[in-house]
C-alpha positions as CSV (number, residue, x, y, z in Angstrom):
1,X,57.0,163.7,93.1
2,X,55.9,160.3,91.8
3,X,54.3,160.2,88.4
4,X,51.4,157.9,87.5
5,X,52.6,155.4,84.9
6,X,51.1,155.8,81.5
7,X,48.4,153.3,80.6
8,X,49.3,153.2,77.0
9,X,52.1,150.6,77.3
10,X,49.8,148.3,79.3
11,X,47.1,148.6,76.6
12,X,49.6,147.8,74.0
13,X,50.8,144.8,75.9
14,X,47.2,143.6,76.4
15,X,46.6,144.0,72.7
16,X,49.7,142.1,71.8
17,X,48.8,139.3,74.2
18,X,45.3,139.1,72.7
19,X,46.8,138.9,69.2
20,X,49.2,136.2,70.3
21,X,46.3,134.2,71.8
22,X,44.2,134.6,68.7
23,X,47.2,133.5,66.5
24,X,47.7,130.5,68.7
25,X,44.1,129.6,68.4
26,X,44.1,129.9,64.6
27,X,47.3,127.9,64.5
28,X,45.7,125.1,66.5
29,X,42.6,125.1,64.4
30,X,44.7,124.9,61.2
31,X,46.7,122.0,62.6
32,X,43.5,120.2,63.7
33,X,41.9,120.6,60.3
34,X,45.0,119.4,58.4
35,X,45.3,116.4,60.7
36,X,41.6,115.5,60.2
37,X,42.0,115.7,56.4
38,X,45.2,113.6,56.6
39,X,43.4,110.9,58.7
40,X,40.7,110.8,56.1
41,X,43.2,110.2,53.3
42,X,45.0,107.7,55.4
43,X,41.8,105.7,56.0
44,X,41.1,105.8,52.3
45,X,44.5,104.2,51.6
46,X,46.1,107.4,50.2
47,X,49.2,107.3,52.5
48,X,51.3,109.7,50.4
49,X,48.4,112.2,50.3
50,X,48.0,111.9,54.1
51,X,51.7,112.6,54.5
52,X,51.4,116.0,52.8
53,X,48.6,117.0,55.2
54,X,50.5,115.8,58.3
55,X,53.6,117.6,57.1
56,X,51.6,120.9,56.8
57,X,50.1,120.3,60.2
58,X,53.5,120.1,61.8
59,X,54.5,123.3,60.0
60,X,51.4,125.0,61.3
61,X,52.0,123.9,64.9
62,X,55.4,122.4,65.5
63,X,54.6,121.5,69.1
64,X,51.5,119.4,68.5
65,X,52.4,115.8,69.3
66,X,49.6,114.2,67.4
67,X,50.8,115.6,64.1
68,X,54.1,113.8,64.5
69,X,52.3,110.6,65.5
70,X,50.0,110.8,62.5
71,X,52.9,111.3,60.1
72,X,54.9,108.6,61.7
73,X,52.0,106.1,61.4
74,X,51.6,107.0,57.7
75,X,55.3,106.5,57.0
76,X,55.3,103.3,59.0
77,X,52.4,101.9,56.9
78,X,54.0,103.1,53.7
79,X,57.4,101.7,54.6
80,X,55.9,98.2,55.3
81,X,53.7,98.2,52.2
82,X,56.4,99.2,49.8
83,X,59.5,97.9,51.6
84,X,61.0,101.3,52.1
85,X,63.5,101.3,55.0
86,X,64.0,105.0,54.7
87,X,60.3,105.6,55.5
88,X,60.6,103.3,58.6
89,X,63.6,105.2,59.8
90,X,61.8,108.5,59.4
91,X,58.8,107.0,61.2
92,X,60.9,106.1,64.1
93,X,62.3,109.6,64.4
94,X,58.8,111.1,64.2
95,X,57.5,108.7,66.9
96,X,60.3,109.9,69.2
97,X,59.5,113.5,68.4
98,X,55.9,112.9,69.3
99,X,57.0,111.6,72.7
100,X,59.2,114.6,73.2
101,X,56.1,116.8,73.1
102,X,53.8,114.4,74.9
103,X,55.4,111.8,77.2
104,X,52.2,109.9,77.7
105,X,51.0,109.6,74.1
106,X,49.7,106.0,74.2
107,X,49.2,105.6,70.5
108,X,52.7,106.8,69.8
109,X,54.2,104.4,72.3
110,X,52.2,101.6,70.7
111,X,53.3,102.5,67.2
112,X,57.0,102.8,68.2
113,X,56.9,99.5,70.1
114,X,55.4,97.8,67.0
115,X,58.0,99.3,64.7
116,X,60.9,98.2,67.0
117,X,59.5,94.7,67.2
118,X,59.0,94.5,63.4
119,X,62.6,95.5,62.9
120,X,63.9,92.8,65.3
121,X,64.4,95.0,68.3
122,X,62.0,93.5,70.7
123,X,64.3,94.2,73.7
124,X,64.2,97.9,72.8
125,X,60.4,97.8,72.6
126,X,60.2,96.3,76.2
127,X,62.7,99.0,77.4
128,X,60.6,101.7,75.9
129,X,57.4,100.6,77.5
130,X,58.9,99.7,80.8
131,X,60.5,103.1,80.9
132,X,57.2,104.7,80.3
133,X,55.6,102.7,83.1
134,X,58.3,103.7,85.4
135,X,58.0,107.4,84.6
136,X,54.2,107.3,84.8
137,X,53.2,105.1,87.8
138,X,49.6,106.3,87.8
139,X,49.0,105.8,84.0
140,X,47.1,102.6,83.3
141,X,47.9,102.8,79.6
142,X,51.5,102.1,80.1
143,X,50.6,98.8,81.8
144,X,48.1,97.9,79.1
145,X,50.6,98.5,76.3
146,X,53.2,96.3,78.2
147,X,50.5,93.7,78.5
148,X,49.9,93.7,74.7
149,X,53.6,93.2,74.0
150,X,53.9,90.5,76.7
151,X,50.9,88.7,75.1
152,X,52.4,88.9,71.7
153,X,55.5,87.1,73.1
154,X,53.2,84.6,74.7
155,X,54.1,85.6,78.2
156,X,50.5,85.3,79.4
157,X,51.1,85.3,83.2
158,X,53.1,88.6,83.1
159,X,50.5,90.1,80.7
160,X,47.8,89.3,83.2
161,X,49.8,90.8,86.0
162,X,50.2,94.1,84.1
163,X,46.5,94.3,83.4
164,X,45.7,93.7,87.0
165,X,48.1,96.5,87.9
166,X,46.3,98.8,85.3
167,X,43.0,98.0,86.9
168,X,44.3,98.7,90.4
169,X,45.1,102.2,89.1
170,X,41.8,102.6,87.2
171,X,39.2,99.9,88.1
172,X,36.8,101.2,85.3
173,X,39.3,101.0,82.5
174,X,37.4,99.4,79.6
175,X,40.5,98.5,77.6
176,X,42.1,96.7,80.6
177,X,38.9,94.9,81.3
178,X,38.6,93.8,77.7
179,X,42.2,92.7,77.6
180,X,41.9,90.7,80.8
181,X,38.7,89.1,79.5
182,X,40.6,88.1,76.3
183,X,43.4,86.4,78.4
184,X,40.9,84.7,80.6
185,X,39.1,83.3,77.6
186,X,42.3,82.1,76.0
187,X,43.1,80.3,79.3
188,X,39.7,78.6,79.2
189,X,38.2,80.5,82.1
190,X,35.0,81.4,80.3
191,X,33.0,82.5,83.4
192,X,35.7,85.1,84.4
193,X,36.1,86.2,80.8
194,X,32.4,86.8,80.6
195,X,32.5,88.8,83.8
196,X,35.4,91.0,82.5
197,X,33.7,91.6,79.2
198,X,30.5,92.6,80.8
199,X,32.2,95.0,83.1
200,X,34.0,96.5,80.1
201,X,30.7,96.9,78.3
202,X,29.2,98.6,81.3
203,X,31.9,101.3,81.0
204,X,31.9,101.5,77.2
205,X,29.0,99.9,75.4
206,X,30.4,100.9,72.0
207,X,32.5,97.7,71.6
208,X,30.7,95.4,69.1
209,X,33.5,92.8,69.2
210,X,33.2,92.5,73.0
211,X,29.4,92.4,72.8
212,X,29.7,89.5,70.3
213,X,32.0,87.6,72.7
214,X,29.5,88.1,75.5
215,X,26.7,86.8,73.4
216,X,28.8,83.8,72.3
217,X,29.8,82.9,75.8
218,X,26.3,83.3,77.2
219,X,25.0,81.1,74.4
220,X,27.6,78.5,75.3
221,X,26.5,78.6,79.0
222,X,29.4,80.5,80.5
223,X,28.4,82.0,83.8
224,X,25.3,79.8,84.3
225,X,24.8,78.2,87.7
226,X,26.1,74.6,87.8
227,X,22.6,73.1,88.2
228,X,21.5,74.9,85.0
229,X,24.4,73.8,82.9
230,X,23.8,71.3,80.1
231,X,25.9,68.1,80.0
232,X,29.4,68.6,78.5
233,X,28.6,66.2,75.7
234,X,25.9,68.4,74.3
235,X,27.2,71.9,75.2
236,X,30.7,73.2,75.2
237,X,32.0,76.8,75.6
238,X,33.0,78.3,72.3
239,X,36.7,78.7,72.1
240,X,38.4,82.1,71.8
241,X,38.8,83.0,68.1
242,X,41.1,86.0,68.3
243,X,38.3,88.5,67.4
244,X,38.7,90.8,70.4
245,X,41.5,93.3,70.3
246,X,42.5,96.1,72.7
């Protein structure tokens, strides 16, 4: 004769699962709070104080990628300010740990690429970002970060190509539109730069630097019909001044 299984073990399992979920939620909240406090200290220039908070955030939730990134960024800054190679080495390890837990963490890729470049390993920075782009073919951020590095090495045509690729993946990507506008402006194509900046602002209007460039280009006559344009001797397009970043 078959016996009906006791419900008590199931209840115990459900209670245990609920407790585990609650514990996980509390752990995440603790990690988030510690990261927020660490970021506040970092922005105030207290890099050592921020490190303590980020270290505790990692202890609270060892699988949260952002905690590793935050701590790496603080060590990176501290290492540069005080010429501490050990801090830079720790930062590099932490950036890599961040990517172990989140293979598409754009800020982490950027931070690590910058560190590699600053320590005379530009080739490694390119391999890092190209590898990311290869592993994440539908991620526009990988192309945008490659474009940043290409621009910094003055390879403007390839930087433009990567941004066009990013926009083919996500036509409404504000960062890619801003970056493309920047490159167009550097090349002297003010009308196209203005169009890119305006599209970027239509996606994300909270970009004061981009809004300032739009105003400057419009004041200089960029995008105006030819019959409305003032003679070159009295009106010239304001040159790009490096203010817009992405």
